[in-house]
C-alpha positions, 0 to 999 in steps of 0.5 A: 494456489501458491500466490497470495495475489495473482492477476492474469491477463490484465487490460486497462484502458482510459477514455481520453475522449469520446472516440479515443482510448489510452491502453495502459496495460495489456496482458499484464500478469502479477504474482505476489507470494505471502510474507514477501516484498515486491517493488515496482519501478518505472518512468512517470506516467507508465501506470504504477499508481494505477496498478497499485489502485487495482491491486488495492481494490480502489479501481475495478474498471479493468479486464482480466482475472484477479485472485486475492488469497484464492478468492476471484475478486471479479465475482464477489459483491461490493460488501465483500469487496469492501471487507477485504479492502478495509481489513486485509489491505493497508495503504501508505501514500507519498503525501501521508494523507493525515487528517490535520484536525486530528491528533497522531493517535486519532489518525492512527486509530481511524481505520480500526473504528470501521471494525467496531472493535473495543476502543480499549483494544484499538488504543492498546494496538495503537500505543504499541505501534507508536512505541515501535515507530518511536513516536509515542511521545507525539501521540497527542500532537497534530500532524503539522507539528511533526517532521516529514519522517514522523508524519510518514511513520504515523501514516505507516502505523495507521496502515498497520492498525487493522493487522492487514495481510498486505501493505501497498505503498505508493512512493512512500519516501518520495516526499522525504530527504535521502537520509530520512528515506533510508531510515523509513524504508529499512525500518519498514522492510524489517517490520513487515518481515518480522510480522509476516506481512506482504508489502508491494511498493512503487518507487522511482529509486532503484536502490530501494527497488532492489531491496525487495524480494521480487522486483518488477519494472513496468514498461511497454504496458507490462511487467518485466521481472528484474 
């Protein structure tokens, strides 16, 4: 199988009431190659974040086949599913989702503690990311002392601490001003390209969507290649 992620004939519905369903996706197909960038654009409410959650194994209530690196997700047990989700997939959100009581360093290393690696190795990896993202001098600060751009850099560094195969980003620049957004998106695209990591991101910004290797628009319950 050439595709790193392949979803076939995806159907997703939401129960609005006891006898009324909303059909969000129908016969949707998605292919993501290894070491590639993929963007998804579309109007609010069309299901972009829901699709991201399905790809990220946060939502399993769908019909259709989902292959992750050759593994049919539909057929694996919860333990294996959690292993893939925690170790192979990184997440970046619009509102950062940093824990305010923890320092920058503590926020970044938190996902790595699940792997139970040596804490010295985890700290070394985190230090390297802090240096790459130019926030090493902020490592002992709390998130509320940082600018929005700095908080997003922390969130991106956290998504990379487990050396995932793919990063999923939901409007990662949606809460930032244009100048900071430009800096973040360009820096991140360069980073994943240099480190052979796949990136799938949702955006409202056509300029940012056009920066991806593969560009999709989500409309009429399906994906259209741009």
